[in-house]
C-alpha atoms as a printed R data frame, in Angstrom:
    type eleno elety resid chain resno       x      y       z
1   ATOM     1    CA   MET     A     1 -15.785 34.878  41.161
2   ATOM     2    CA   ARG     A     2 -13.914 36.297  38.198
3   ATOM     3    CA   LYS     A     3 -15.378 36.757  34.783
4   ATOM     4    CA   PRO     A     4 -13.739 34.416  32.044
5   ATOM     5    CA   THR     A     5 -11.541 35.918  29.652
6   ATOM     6    CA   LEU     A     6 -12.538 36.387  26.072
7   ATOM     7    CA   TYR     A     7 -10.043 33.603  25.112
8   ATOM     8    CA   GLN     A     8 -11.660 31.300  27.729
9   ATOM     9    CA   SER     A     9 -15.167 32.135  26.511
10  ATOM    10    CA   ILE     A    10 -14.230 31.346  22.903
11  ATOM    11    CA   LYS     A    11 -12.467 28.260  23.797
12  ATOM    12    CA   ALA     A    12 -15.544 26.987  25.818
13  ATOM    13    CA   LYS     A    13 -17.869 27.868  22.899
14  ATOM    14    CA   ARG     A    14 -15.763 26.044  20.544
15  ATOM    15    CA   ARG     A    15 -15.946 22.981  22.782
16  ATOM    16    CA   SER     A    16 -19.692 23.263  22.958
17  ATOM    17    CA   GLN     A    17 -20.223 23.531  19.299
18  ATOM    18    CA   SER     A    18 -19.543 20.811  16.968
19  ATOM    19    CA   MET     A    19 -17.810 22.242  13.832
20  ATOM    20    CA   VAL     A    20 -17.542 20.007  10.895
21  ATOM    21    CA   ILE     A    21 -15.457 20.566   7.798
22  ATOM    22    CA   GLY     A    22 -14.815 18.428   4.820
23  ATOM    23    CA   VAL     A    23 -11.216 17.512   3.793
24  ATOM    24    CA   THR     A    24 -10.716 16.969   0.154
25  ATOM    25    CA   TRP     A    25  -9.411 13.395  -0.097
26  ATOM    26    CA   TYR     A    26  -7.994 11.415  -3.158
27  ATOM    27    CA   THR     A    27  -6.796  7.932  -4.060
28  ATOM    28    CA   PRO     A    28  -3.500  7.872  -6.033
29  ATOM    29    CA   GLU     A    29  -5.506  7.699  -9.251
30  ATOM    30    CA   THR     A    30  -8.080 10.458  -8.582
31  ATOM    31    CA   TRP     A    31  -5.325 12.753  -7.291
32  ATOM    32    CA   ALA     A    32  -3.475 12.373 -10.613
33  ATOM    33    CA   GLN     A    33  -6.654 12.917 -12.635
34  ATOM    34    CA   VAL     A    34  -7.789 15.989 -10.681
35  ATOM    35    CA   LYS     A    35  -4.170 17.437 -10.869
36  ATOM    36    CA   ALA     A    36  -3.827 16.789 -14.579
37  ATOM    37    CA   THR     A    37  -6.853 18.820 -15.437
38  ATOM    38    CA   ALA     A    38  -6.355 21.566 -12.937
39  ATOM    39    CA   VAL     A    39  -5.657 25.259 -13.902
40  ATOM    40    CA   ASP     A    40  -3.584 25.487 -10.749
41  ATOM    41    CA   PRO     A    41  -1.466 22.414 -10.712
42  ATOM    42    CA   GLU     A    42   1.122 24.398  -8.633
43  ATOM    43    CA   CYS     A    43  -1.425 24.069  -5.739
44  ATOM    44    CA   PHE     A    44  -0.868 20.308  -5.522
45  ATOM    45    CA   GLU     A    45   2.010 18.752  -3.771
46  ATOM    46    CA   ASP     A    46   4.856 17.173  -5.973
47  ATOM    47    CA   SER     A    47   3.611 13.557  -5.478
48  ATOM    48    CA   PHE     A    48   0.503 11.726  -3.929
49  ATOM    49    CA   GLU     A    49   2.657 10.605  -0.978
50  ATOM    50    CA   LYS     A    50   3.580 14.076  -0.258
51  ATOM    51    CA   TRP     A    51  -0.148 15.158  -0.566
52  ATOM    52    CA   LYS     A    52  -1.304 12.437   1.657
53  ATOM    53    CA   THR     A    53   1.330 13.144   4.472
54  ATOM    54    CA   MET     A    54   0.081 16.768   4.372
55  ATOM    55    CA   ALA     A    55  -3.721 15.936   4.373
56  ATOM    56    CA   VAL     A    56  -3.236 13.380   7.303
57  ATOM    57    CA   ALA     A    57  -1.485 16.079   9.420
58  ATOM    58    CA   ALA     A    58  -4.072 18.752   8.544
59  ATOM    59    CA   ARG     A    59  -6.933 16.498   9.338
60  ATOM    60    CA   ARG     A    60  -5.138 15.576  12.770
61  ATOM    61    CA   ASN     A    61  -4.507 19.253  13.432
62  ATOM    62    CA   PHE     A    62  -8.156 20.016  12.843
63  ATOM    63    CA   GLN     A    63  -9.248 17.353  15.085
64  ATOM    64    CA   ARG     A    64  -6.956 18.352  17.919
65  ATOM    65    CA   SER     A    65  -8.482 21.779  17.868
66  ATOM    66    CA   GLY     A    66 -12.003 20.244  18.234
67  ATOM    67    CA   VAL     A    67 -12.998 20.593  14.655
68  ATOM    68    CA   MET     A    68 -14.460 17.279  13.211
69  ATOM    69    CA   ALA     A    69 -12.672 16.878   9.832
70  ATOM    70    CA   LEU     A    70 -14.278 14.472   7.597
71  ATOM    71    CA   GLU     A    71 -12.525 12.888   4.554
72  ATOM    72    CA   CYS     A    72 -14.520 13.769   1.400
73  ATOM    73    CA   GLN     A    73 -13.408 11.637  -1.615
74  ATOM    74    CA   ILE     A    74 -13.471 13.521  -5.039
75  ATOM    75    CA   VAL     A    75 -14.649 11.294  -7.677
76  ATOM    76    CA   PRO     A    76 -13.222 12.956 -10.784
77  ATOM    77    CA   GLU     A    77 -16.122 12.360 -13.127
78  ATOM    78    CA   GLU     A    78 -18.579 13.744 -10.708
79  ATOM    79    CA   PHE     A    79 -16.340 16.815  -9.946
80  ATOM    80    CA   PHE     A    80 -15.847 17.493 -13.618
81  ATOM    81    CA   ALA     A    81 -19.583 17.330 -14.144
82  ATOM    82    CA   TRP     A    82 -20.190 19.714 -11.258
83  ATOM    83    CA   CYS     A    83 -17.654 22.038 -12.740
84  ATOM    84    CA   VAL     A    84 -19.444 22.192 -16.049
85  ATOM    85    CA   GLN     A    85 -22.920 22.522 -14.409
86  ATOM    86    CA   ASN     A    86 -21.709 25.386 -12.072
87  ATOM    87    CA   GLU     A    87 -19.488 26.983 -14.854
88  ATOM    88    CA   ARG     A    88 -16.365 26.493 -12.949
89  ATOM    89    CA   GLN     A    89 -12.707 25.595 -13.554
90  ATOM    90    CA   ASN     A    90 -10.912 23.035 -11.637
91  ATOM    91    CA   ASP     A    91  -9.213 25.087  -9.300
92  ATOM    92    CA   SER     A    92  -8.663 25.191  -5.481
93  ATOM    93    CA   THR     A    93 -11.793 27.182  -4.786
94  ATOM    94    CA   ALA     A    94 -14.002 24.958  -6.911
95  ATOM    95    CA   ARG     A    95 -12.510 21.778  -5.323
96  ATOM    96    CA   GLY     A    96 -13.293 23.325  -1.771
97  ATOM    97    CA   GLU     A    97 -17.047 24.396  -2.770
98  ATOM    98    CA   TYR     A    98 -17.452 20.896  -4.346
99  ATOM    99    CA   VAL     A    99 -16.373 19.113  -1.121
100 ATOM   100    CA   SER     A   100 -18.463 21.701   1.006
101 ATOM   101    CA   GLU     A   101 -21.557 20.908  -0.938
102 ATOM   102    CA   LYS     A   102 -21.026 17.168  -0.864
103 ATOM   103    CA   LEU     A   103 -20.604 17.345   2.988
104 ATOM   104    CA   SER     A   104 -23.709 19.544   3.310
105 ATOM   105    CA   ALA     A   105 -25.714 17.311   1.174
106 ATOM   106    CA   ALA     A   106 -24.549 14.322   3.181
107 ATOM   107    CA   HIS     A   107 -25.238 16.062   6.417
108 ATOM   108    CA   ASP     A   108 -28.770 17.424   5.336
109 ATOM   109    CA   SER     A   109 -29.748 13.865   4.363
110 ATOM   110    CA   LYS     A   110 -29.014 12.612   7.956
111 ATOM   111    CA   ASP     A   111 -31.283 15.250   9.587
């Protein structure tokens, strides 16, 4: 019997592990609020509709590759308070860290 290739081993390992990521999610109102105060508004799509199309496609691609992609709503007031508490600016890195922390907290509370 042949030994599996590295690619086959990695692919099998991915299937056996359940990787979970948070996908930043907005409503039309929250998207506009967060974008309006962002130090990097150029990182946002031109409209909420374009953002939603991109986000749905990204979530679908993650799920097709075996990654559980969970929507994580950003509540602007909570996010802005988190930024102040953590001495962060509203930028893409902070938004990602905020979503990651929210997902981790939700996951830890289920254990």
